[in-house]
C-alpha positions in Angstrom: 134.3 46.0 31.5 135.1 47.4 34.9 135.0 50.9 36.2 136.4 52.4 39.3 135.0 54.9 41.9 136.4 58.4 41.6 136.5 61.4 44.0 137.1 65.0 43.2 139.9 66.0 45.6 141.9 69.1 45.0 145.1 69.3 47.1 145.8 72.1 49.5 148.8 73.0 47.3 146.6 73.5 44.2 144.1 75.7 46.2 146.9 77.7 47.9 148.5 78.3 44.5 145.1 79.4 43.0 144.5 81.8 45.8 148.0 83.3 45.5 147.5 83.9 41.8 144.1 85.5 42.4 145.6 87.9 44.9 148.3 88.9 42.3 145.8 89.5 39.5 146.5 92.4 37.1 143.3 93.7 35.6 142.9 95.2 32.2 140.8 98.3 31.5 137.5 98.3 29.7 137.4 98.9 26.0 134.9 101.6 25.3 132.3 102.8 27.8 129.7 100.0 27.6 130.3 97.1 30.0 130.7 93.7 28.3 130.7 95.2 24.8 134.4 94.3 24.3 134.2 91.0 26.2 134.4 90.0 29.9 133.9 93.2 31.9 136.9 94.1 34.0 134.7 95.6 36.8 132.7 92.4 37.0 135.8 90.3 37.0 137.4 92.3 39.8 134.3 91.8 42.0 134.2 88.1 41.1 137.9 87.6 41.9 137.5 89.3 45.3 134.8 86.8 46.0 136.8 83.9 44.7 139.8 84.7 46.8 138.0 85.6 50.0 134.6 84.0 50.2 134.3 81.1 47.8 134.3 77.8 49.7 135.7 75.2 47.4 135.7 72.5 50.0 132.0 72.9 50.5 131.4 72.6 46.8 133.7 69.6 46.6 131.8 67.9 49.4 128.5 68.4 47.6 129.9 67.0 44.3 131.3 64.0 46.1 127.8 63.1 47.3 127.3 61.9 43.8 128.7 58.6 42.5 131.6 59.5 40.3 133.6 56.9 38.3 136.4 56.5 35.8 136.6 53.9 33.1 138.9 53.7 30.1 139.9 57.3 30.4 136.3 58.6 30.8 134.9 60.3 33.9 131.2 60.0 34.5 128.5 60.3 37.1 125.8 57.7 37.6 122.5 58.4 39.3 120.3 55.3 39.5 116.6 55.8 38.8 114.2 55.4 41.7 111.3 54.0 39.7 110.2 50.4 39.0 111.8 50.2 35.5 114.1 53.2 34.8 115.5 53.5 31.3 119.2 54.6 30.9 119.8 58.1 29.6 123.0 59.8 28.6 123.2 63.6 29.3 126.0 65.3 27.3 127.3 68.8 27.8 129.0 71.1 25.3 131.6 73.9 25.5 132.5 75.7 27.7 130.3 73.6 30.0 130.9 70.7 32.4 128.8 67.9 34.0 127.5 70.6 36.4 125.2 71.8 33.7 123.2 68.6 33.8 122.9 68.1 37.6 119.6 70.0 38.2 117.9 68.1 35.4 119.5 64.8 36.3 118.1 64.7 39.9 114.6 65.2 38.5 115.0 62.5 35.9 116.3 60.0 38.3 113.7 60.7 41.0 110.6 62.1 39.4 108.5 61.1 42.5 110.6 63.4 44.6 109.7 66.3 42.4 106.0 65.6 42.1 106.1 63.2 39.2 105.4 59.6 38.4 108.0 57.0 39.5 107.3 55.1 36.3 109.0 58.0 34.4 112.4 57.5 36.2 115.7 57.2 34.3 119.1 55.8 35.2 121.2 58.9 34.5 124.7 58.9 33.1 126.6 62.2 32.9 130.0 62.0 31.3 132.7 64.6 31.2 133.1 64.8 27.4 136.4 63.7 26.0 139.1 66.2 26.7 137.0 67.9 29.4 138.0 67.9 33.1 138.7 64.3 34.2 138.1 62.7 30.8 141.1 61.9 28.5 141.3 62.6 24.8 141.0 59.5 22.5 144.0 58.5 20.5 142.3 59.5 17.2 141.3 63.1 16.1 138.5 64.4 18.3 135.7 64.3 15.7 132.0 64.1 16.6 132.1 60.5 15.5 135.0 59.7 17.7 133.1 61.2 20.7 130.1 59.0 19.8 132.2 55.9 19.7 133.6 56.7 23.2 130.1 57.4 24.5 128.7 54.2 23.1 131.5 52.1 24.6 130.7 53.7 28.0 127.0 52.9 27.8 127.3 49.4 26.3 130.6 47.8 27.1 131.4 49.6 30.4 127.9 49.9 31.9 126.2 47.0 30.1 123.1 48.7 28.7 121.5 47.1 25.6 119.6 50.2 24.7 119.6 53.8 26.0 118.2 57.3 25.5 120.4 60.4 24.8 120.1 64.1 25.5 122.4 67.0 24.7 123.2 70.3 23.2 126.1 72.0 21.5 129.0 69.6 21.1 127.4 67.0 23.2 124.3 67.3 21.1 126.2 66.8 17.8 128.1 63.8 19.4 124.8 62.1 20.2 123.5 62.8 16.7 126.4 60.8 15.5 125.7 58.2 18.1 122.2 57.7 16.8 123.5 57.3 13.2 126.3 54.9 14.1 124.2 52.8 16.5 120.5 53.3 15.7 119.4 50.0 17.1 120.8 50.8 20.5 119.6 54.4 20.8 115.9 54.5 22.0 115.5 58.2 21.1 117.4 61.5 20.8 116.5 64.8 22.5 118.3 67.9 21.4 118.2 71.6 22.3 120.2 72.6 19.2 118.6 71.1 16.0 120.8 69.2 13.6 121.7 70.6 10.3 121.6 68.5 7.1 124.8 67.5 5.4 123.6 69.5 2.4 121.0 72.1 1.6 121.1 71.3 -2.2 118.1 69.0 -2.4 115.7 70.6 -2.2 117.1 74.2 -2.4 116.7 76.3 0.7 113.4 78.1 1.2 113.4 81.9 1.8 112.9 81.3 5.5 115.8 78.9 5.7 118.0 81.3 3.7 117.1 84.2 6.0 118.0 82.1 9.1 121.3 80.9 7.7 122.3 84.4 6.8 121.4 85.7 10.2 123.4 82.9 11.8 126.4 83.7 9.7 126.1 87.4 10.6 126.0 86.5 14.3 129.1 84.3 14.0 130.9 87.2 12.4 130.4 89.1 15.7 130.8 86.2 18.1 133.2 83.8 16.4 136.5 85.2 17.5 136.8 82.6 20.3 136.3 79.6 17.9 138.6 81.1 15.3 141.6 81.1 17.7 140.6 77.8 19.3 140.4 76.2 15.9 143.6 77.6 14.5 146.0 78.5 17.4 144.6 76.6 20.4 148.0 76.2 22.1 148.6 80.0 22.1 145.4 80.9 24.0 145.6 77.8 26.2 149.1 78.9 27.4 147.6 82.1 28.7 144.5 80.5 30.2 146.2 77.6 31.9 148.5 80.0 33.7 145.9 82.7 34.7 142.8 81.7 36.6 141.3 85.1 36.0 142.0 84.9 32.3 140.4 81.4 32.3 137.3 82.8 34.2 137.0 85.6 31.6 137.2 83.2 28.7 134.5 80.9 30.1 132.1 83.3 31.8 132.0 85.6 28.8 130.2 82.7 27.0 128.0 81.9 29.9 126.7 85.4 29.8 126.4 85.7 26.0 124.8 82.4 25.4 122.4 82.0 28.4 119.0 83.5 28.5 120.1 86.0 31.2 119.3 89.4 29.7 122.9 90.5 30.3 123.0 89.5 34.0 124.8 86.2 34.1 124.2 85.8 37.8 120.4 85.7 37.2 121.0 82.3 35.7 124.2 81.1 37.5 125.1 82.1 41.0 128.7 82.9 41.7 129.4 79.5 43.4 128.2 77.6 40.4 130.3 79.8 38.0 133.4 79.5 40.2 133.0 75.7 40.7 133.0 75.2 37.0 136.1 77.5 36.5 137.9 75.9 39.4 137.4 72.5 37.9 138.9 73.6 34.6 141.7 75.3 36.5 142.6 72.3 38.7 142.5 69.8 35.8 144.4 72.1 33.4 141.9 70.9 30.7 141.0 74.1 29.0 143.5 73.3 26.2 142.2 69.8 25.6 138.6 71.1 25.6 139.6 73.0 22.5 140.7 69.9 20.6 137.3 69.4 18.9 137.7 72.8 17.3 141.2 72.1 16.1 140.3 68.7 14.7 137.2 70.0 13.0 138.5 69.3 9.5 138.6 65.6 10.2 134.8 65.5 10.5 132.8 63.9 7.7 129.2 64.5 6.6 126.8 62.9 9.0 124.0 60.6 7.7 120.4 61.5 8.3 119.1 60.7 11.7 116.5 57.9 11.7 115.8 57.3 15.4 112.9 59.1 17.1 114.0 62.7 17.7 112.7 65.5 19.9 113.8 69.1 19.8 113.3 71.7 22.5 114.7 74.9 20.9 117.0 76.9 23.1 116.4 80.6 23.3 119.7 82.1 22.3 120.8 84.5 19.5 122.2 81.9 17.1 119.3 79.3 17.5 116.1 81.1 18.4 113.8 81.2 15.4 115.5 78.3 13.6 112.9 76.9 11.1 111.7 73.4 11.8 112.2 72.5 8.2 116.0 72.6 8.7 115.8 69.9 11.3 113.4 67.9 9.2 116.0 67.8 6.4 118.3 66.1 8.9 115.8 63.8 10.7 113.4 61.2 9.2 111.5 60.8 12.5 111.1 64.2 14.2 108.3 63.5 16.7 108.5 66.5 19.0 109.2 70.2 18.5 108.8 72.9 21.1 109.9 76.5 21.2 109.4 77.5 24.8 111.0 81.0 24.3 113.1 80.8 27.5 116.4 79.1 28.5 119.5 79.5 26.5 122.6 77.5 25.5 122.7 75.8 29.0 119.0 74.9 28.9 119.3 71.9 31.2 120.7 74.1 34.0 118.7 77.2 33.2 115.3 75.6 33.0 115.5 72.1 34.6 111.8 71.8 35.3 110.9 72.6 31.8 113.4 70.1 30.4 112.3 67.4 32.9 108.8 67.8 31.5 110.0 67.8 27.9 112.2 64.7 28.2 109.5 62.8 30.3 106.8 63.6 27.7 109.0 62.5 24.7 110.4 59.3 26.1 107.3 58.1 27.9 105.8 56.3 24.8 109.3 55.1 23.8 109.8 53.1 27.0 108.1 50.0 25.7 109.9 50.0 22.3 
């Protein structure tokens, strides 16, 4: 199956319209006295928008992105970075929401060229980074956007489009759940699975939950009560919020950056993990593609998901350090996996772990997949 080269090229008209909207922004007032307590802080947004309108150089970011090899095939956008070693194995790197392929780039360059980062060329990977279905330049499939539907799309990309017989997979959040399904639908083709968000079992009934598991699940539910407003509206009224976000670049930035701050291991300072150019490149990509609404589809289609079978392929987990995941008992993952070979709790790096701690994740993936290369 063929695939075509692709370039990210925003027209001057799109950029001029964006800048005009930024200069006409109406800012809200803060709720309460504590910054960020009520959501994206208006003071921070005002400073960010001034930078976006006056100093952010999209064309420079665009030129850097186009140094990578982008492609489109059967409605999927992806980046391919060939490995520099003697026998690289293919690996699929899958992002979640509200992320983009940008999250994987610092890790990807290390995986493709370990020698260039002080490693062994024998540990090289051929790296494939898709934009997940409905995100940026990737279309939605014709069926409901379940995790299994995502997995089928990803498997077609890796096998029919790119011609790999077997491949490795890494991901977190929605991307992580999609590759969990990938490993259960196609266990013979998936060499191994590396996750930052552990899988949950289809049921906790057999055996009953331990006190430690019960405490974690209760804490997670309590966290969701405080944090889950975004998913409630995206899962029930996605077109309502999308209408606002697709028309307001600042509203879009607020919706996305609020989660970058909350979910990363940044101690409340989002720019300690993501510089302004990175944040604004991600938001500009969402803006230019108008894809924020389609990125919600997986939430709206949630009811179409079915219970996932147990994962039988070799599995590694590097636990992210974020409020809803940190401290998750290993026993929960063991309920969902029959071959959990690697478990690490580094205590740093949050929801966007591949970007936040690329050196750590390079070492984690290299260590896990090294003995699987010959299998």
